[in-house]
C-alpha positions as CSV (number, residue, x, y, z in Angstrom):
1,X,-38.1,-103.2,-111.4
2,X,-35.2,-104.8,-113.1
3,X,-34.9,-108.6,-112.8
4,X,-32.0,-110.8,-113.7
5,X,-32.5,-112.8,-116.8
6,X,-32.5,-116.7,-116.9
7,X,-29.2,-116.6,-118.7
8,X,-27.6,-114.4,-116.1
9,X,-28.9,-116.6,-113.3
10,X,-27.5,-119.7,-115.0
11,X,-24.1,-118.0,-115.6
12,X,-23.9,-117.0,-112.0
13,X,-24.7,-120.5,-110.8
14,X,-22.2,-122.0,-113.2
15,X,-19.4,-119.6,-112.0
16,X,-20.2,-120.0,-108.2
17,X,-18.1,-122.5,-106.2
18,X,-16.9,-123.1,-102.7
19,X,-14.0,-120.7,-102.9
20,X,-10.9,-122.3,-101.2
21,X,-8.5,-119.4,-101.8
22,X,-9.5,-115.7,-101.5
23,X,-7.6,-112.7,-102.5
24,X,-7.1,-110.7,-99.2
25,X,-6.5,-107.5,-101.1
26,X,-9.9,-107.4,-102.6
27,X,-12.8,-106.0,-100.5
28,X,-16.5,-106.1,-101.1
29,X,-17.8,-102.6,-101.6
30,X,-20.2,-101.2,-98.9
31,X,-23.0,-101.0,-101.5
32,X,-22.6,-104.7,-102.3
33,X,-22.3,-105.8,-98.7
34,X,-25.5,-103.9,-98.0
35,X,-27.3,-105.9,-100.6
36,X,-25.9,-109.1,-99.1
37,X,-27.1,-108.2,-95.7
38,X,-30.5,-107.4,-97.2
39,X,-30.6,-110.9,-98.6
40,X,-30.4,-112.2,-95.0
41,X,-32.9,-109.7,-93.7
42,X,-35.4,-110.6,-96.3
43,X,-34.9,-114.3,-96.2
44,X,-38.1,-116.4,-95.5
45,X,-38.6,-118.5,-92.3
46,X,-41.2,-120.8,-91.0
47,X,-44.1,-118.6,-89.7
48,X,-41.8,-115.6,-90.4
49,X,-40.3,-116.0,-87.0
50,X,-36.7,-115.3,-88.1
51,X,-35.2,-117.5,-85.4
52,X,-31.6,-116.3,-86.3
53,X,-28.9,-113.9,-85.7
54,X,-26.1,-113.2,-88.2
55,X,-22.7,-111.8,-87.0
56,X,-20.3,-110.1,-89.3
57,X,-16.9,-110.4,-87.8
58,X,-14.5,-107.7,-89.0
59,X,-12.1,-107.7,-86.1
60,X,-8.8,-109.4,-87.3
61,X,-7.9,-110.8,-83.9
62,X,-11.3,-112.4,-83.5
63,X,-11.1,-113.8,-87.0
64,X,-7.7,-115.3,-86.2
65,X,-9.2,-117.0,-83.2
66,X,-12.1,-118.3,-85.1
67,X,-9.7,-119.6,-87.8
68,X,-8.1,-121.8,-85.1
69,X,-11.6,-123.2,-84.3
70,X,-12.1,-123.9,-88.0
71,X,-9.4,-126.4,-88.8
72,X,-7.1,-123.4,-89.6
73,X,-9.1,-122.7,-92.9
74,X,-7.5,-119.7,-94.5
75,X,-10.9,-118.5,-95.9
76,X,-11.8,-117.4,-92.3
77,X,-9.1,-114.7,-92.2
78,X,-8.4,-114.1,-95.9
79,X,-11.8,-113.4,-97.3
80,X,-13.1,-109.8,-97.5
81,X,-16.0,-110.6,-95.0
82,X,-16.8,-113.4,-92.5
83,X,-20.4,-114.2,-91.7
84,X,-21.3,-116.3,-88.8
85,X,-24.9,-117.7,-88.8
86,X,-26.6,-118.5,-85.5
87,X,-29.9,-120.2,-84.7
88,X,-32.1,-119.5,-81.6
89,X,-32.0,-122.3,-79.3
90,X,-35.6,-122.0,-78.1
91,X,-38.6,-120.2,-79.3
92,X,-40.5,-118.8,-76.3
93,X,-43.9,-117.4,-75.9
94,X,-42.4,-114.0,-75.5
95,X,-40.8,-114.5,-79.0
96,X,-44.3,-115.1,-80.5
97,X,-45.7,-112.1,-78.7
98,X,-42.9,-110.0,-80.1
99,X,-43.5,-111.3,-83.7
100,X,-47.3,-110.6,-83.4
101,X,-46.7,-107.1,-82.1
102,X,-44.3,-106.5,-85.1
103,X,-46.7,-107.9,-87.6
104,X,-49.5,-105.7,-86.1
105,X,-47.3,-102.6,-86.3
106,X,-46.0,-103.2,-89.9
107,X,-49.3,-104.3,-91.4
108,X,-51.5,-102.0,-89.3
109,X,-53.7,-104.9,-88.2
110,X,-55.0,-104.9,-84.7
111,X,-53.2,-107.5,-82.6
112,X,-56.6,-109.1,-81.6
113,X,-57.2,-109.9,-85.3
114,X,-54.0,-111.9,-85.3
115,X,-55.1,-114.1,-82.4
116,X,-55.8,-117.1,-84.6
117,X,-52.3,-116.9,-86.2
118,X,-50.7,-116.5,-82.8
119,X,-52.5,-119.5,-81.5
120,X,-51.3,-121.7,-84.4
121,X,-47.7,-120.6,-83.9
122,X,-48.0,-121.1,-80.1
123,X,-49.4,-124.5,-80.6
124,X,-46.7,-125.5,-83.0
125,X,-43.8,-124.4,-80.9
126,X,-45.3,-126.3,-77.9
127,X,-45.4,-129.4,-79.8
128,X,-44.1,-132.4,-77.9
129,X,-40.8,-133.6,-79.3
130,X,-40.1,-130.5,-81.3
131,X,-36.3,-129.8,-81.3
132,X,-36.3,-126.1,-81.5
133,X,-32.5,-125.8,-82.2
134,X,-32.7,-128.2,-85.2
135,X,-35.9,-126.7,-86.5
136,X,-34.4,-123.2,-86.3
137,X,-31.2,-124.5,-87.8
138,X,-33.1,-125.5,-91.0
139,X,-34.4,-121.9,-91.2
140,X,-30.8,-120.6,-91.0
141,X,-29.8,-122.7,-94.1
142,X,-32.6,-121.0,-96.1
143,X,-31.0,-117.6,-95.2
144,X,-27.5,-118.9,-96.1
145,X,-28.8,-120.1,-99.5
146,X,-30.3,-116.6,-100.2
147,X,-27.0,-115.0,-99.2
148,X,-24.9,-117.3,-101.4
149,X,-27.2,-116.8,-104.5
150,X,-27.3,-113.0,-103.9
151,X,-23.4,-113.0,-103.8
152,X,-23.2,-115.2,-106.9
153,X,-25.4,-112.7,-108.8
154,X,-23.2,-109.8,-107.7
155,X,-19.9,-111.6,-108.8
156,X,-19.0,-112.2,-105.2
157,X,-17.4,-115.4,-104.2
158,X,-18.5,-117.5,-101.0
159,X,-17.5,-120.5,-99.1
160,X,-19.9,-122.0,-96.5
161,X,-17.9,-123.3,-93.6
162,X,-19.3,-126.2,-91.6
163,X,-15.8,-127.5,-90.7
164,X,-16.0,-125.4,-87.5
165,X,-16.2,-126.0,-83.7
166,X,-19.6,-124.4,-82.9
167,X,-18.8,-124.4,-79.1
168,X,-15.5,-122.6,-79.7
169,X,-17.2,-120.1,-82.0
170,X,-19.9,-119.6,-79.2
171,X,-17.3,-118.9,-76.7
172,X,-15.3,-116.5,-78.9
173,X,-18.4,-114.6,-79.8
174,X,-19.7,-114.5,-76.3
175,X,-23.0,-116.3,-77.2
176,X,-23.2,-118.3,-74.0
177,X,-26.1,-116.5,-72.5
178,X,-27.5,-115.0,-75.6
179,X,-30.0,-117.8,-76.5
180,X,-28.3,-118.4,-79.8
181,X,-25.8,-120.9,-81.0
182,X,-23.4,-121.0,-83.9
183,X,-24.7,-123.1,-86.9
184,X,-22.4,-122.4,-89.9
185,X,-20.1,-119.7,-91.1
186,X,-19.6,-118.2,-94.6
187,X,-16.6,-116.5,-96.0
188,X,-17.3,-113.9,-98.7
189,X,-15.0,-112.0,-101.1
190,X,-13.2,-112.6,-104.3
191,X,-11.3,-115.7,-105.5
192,X,-7.5,-115.7,-105.8
193,X,-6.5,-115.9,-109.4
194,X,-4.5,-119.2,-108.5
195,X,-7.3,-120.9,-106.8
196,X,-7.1,-124.2,-108.5
197,X,-10.5,-125.2,-107.4
198,X,-12.4,-122.5,-109.4
199,X,-14.6,-123.9,-112.2
200,X,-12.3,-122.7,-115.0
201,X,-9.6,-125.0,-113.6
202,X,-11.6,-127.8,-111.9
203,X,-15.0,-128.6,-113.7
204,X,-18.0,-128.9,-111.4
205,X,-19.0,-132.4,-110.6
206,X,-22.7,-132.9,-110.7
207,X,-24.9,-135.9,-111.7
208,X,-27.0,-135.3,-114.8
209,X,-30.1,-133.4,-114.1
210,X,-32.6,-136.3,-114.8
211,X,-31.2,-138.3,-111.9
212,X,-32.0,-135.7,-109.3
213,X,-35.0,-133.9,-110.8
214,X,-38.1,-135.7,-112.0
215,X,-41.4,-134.3,-113.5
216,X,-44.8,-135.9,-112.7
217,X,-47.2,-134.9,-115.6
């Protein structure tokens, strides 16, 4: 199996930035988009519950409507692809049952042998005061990070979009009765040559590493 080198990872991270202006004429290849979807599919989540759904919005009219619900940010319509990340509002006992059944099937383990794990998950989701939507939202951001790093390694630009109206996104995407709610969107594609915010024209602003990373030896 081929793995990226440390130098390649560092270079991809240095070149990555929140792209403000995309080139609408450049489209992500099907092969590369498949890899990006795989990054979402394989992302980790607490207990492995995967309390999310990801919507790839290709329809131009829908993207135009979503742009109006995103402070008219051009990335929503100009980027090659638009990803909307949603979180499950509530994890129900049926969701735990479904996950245990899937685990049993994939790993070839009798469901009764997973009873202890099921009990642990069930106990946690029933914890008093647990805000399911907020907990699931944190899982969504793990997947978003995987997606953005995978994109950077493929030379694909991204821009995570929190400047959106989640309620309007939910309405446009007909999420009302789905059990899921919009958390964040992410535009993906290729930067416009004249985007003045790219690293070659506007240096990244970061604190020195020793201020944010410490080592206990």
